[in-house]
C-alpha positions as CSV (number, residue, x, y, z in Angstrom):
1,M,-28.7,-14.5,12.6
2,V,-30.5,-11.3,12.2
3,S,-28.9,-7.8,11.3
4,A,-30.5,-4.3,11.3
5,R,-30.1,-2.0,8.7
6,T,-31.6,2.0,8.8
7,E,-33.8,3.4,6.0
8,C,-34.7,7.0,5.7
9,R,-37.5,8.5,4.2
10,H,-38.1,13.0,3.4
11,E,-41.6,13.3,4.3
12,G,-42.8,15.7,2.1
13,D,-40.6,18.2,-0.1
14,Y,-37.3,19.2,0.2
15,G,-36.7,21.1,3.8
16,Q,-38.7,18.4,5.7
17,N,-37.8,16.6,8.4
18,V,-36.8,12.8,7.5
19,V,-38.4,10.0,9.3
20,C,-35.5,7.0,10.3
21,W,-36.2,3.6,11.6
22,E,-34.2,0.1,11.5
23,V,-34.9,-2.9,9.5
24,E,-34.1,-6.5,10.2
25,E,-33.1,-9.1,8.1
26,Q,-32.1,-12.7,8.0
27,V,-28.2,-12.6,7.4
28,L,-28.2,-16.3,5.7
29,G,-23.9,-17.9,6.4
30,V,-21.4,-17.2,8.8
31,H,-18.5,-14.6,7.1
32,E,-15.7,-17.5,6.9
33,P,-12.2,-15.5,5.6
34,I,-10.0,-18.4,2.7
35,E,-6.6,-18.0,2.0
36,T,-6.3,-16.2,-1.9
37,G,-3.6,-14.5,-1.9
38,I,0.3,-14.8,-1.2
39,A,-0.1,-12.4,1.7
40,D,-1.7,-15.3,3.4
41,N,0.1,-18.3,2.6
42,P,4.1,-17.9,5.2
43,L,4.8,-21.2,3.3
44,F,5.5,-19.6,-0.4
45,Y,7.9,-16.7,1.4
46,V,10.3,-19.6,3.1
47,S,10.5,-21.3,-0.1
48,A,10.7,-18.3,-2.1
49,L,13.3,-17.5,0.4
50,I,15.1,-20.9,0.3
51,G,15.2,-20.9,-3.6
52,A,17.1,-17.2,-3.4
53,S,19.4,-18.5,-0.9
54,G,20.3,-21.5,-3.7
55,V,20.5,-19.4,-6.5
56,L,22.9,-16.7,-4.8
57,L,24.6,-19.5,-3.3
58,V,25.6,-20.9,-6.7
59,I,26.1,-17.6,-8.7
60,S,28.7,-17.0,-5.4
61,K,30.4,-20.4,-6.0
62,K,30.9,-19.3,-9.7
63,A,32.5,-16.2,-9.1
64,K,34.6,-17.6,-6.9
65,A,35.9,-20.4,-8.4
66,A,36.4,-18.2,-11.8
67,S,38.3,-15.7,-9.4
68,L,40.7,-18.9,-8.9
69,F,41.5,-19.7,-12.1
70,N,43.0,-15.7,-13.0
């Protein structure tokens, strides 16, 4: 795979023309994104939501049981 980039250079002193040209360079690899964050892993979200709902269920059952004895 070949990629091009532009290089520029001033001709002479300040205020003179700028000459630009394309330079071809070899690209050695192909970009492949990898999963690195929490946003890339939906299984984490699902397990966190199930865990949070379990905690809320336990808390609500304890609160309901405590209100029955009062």
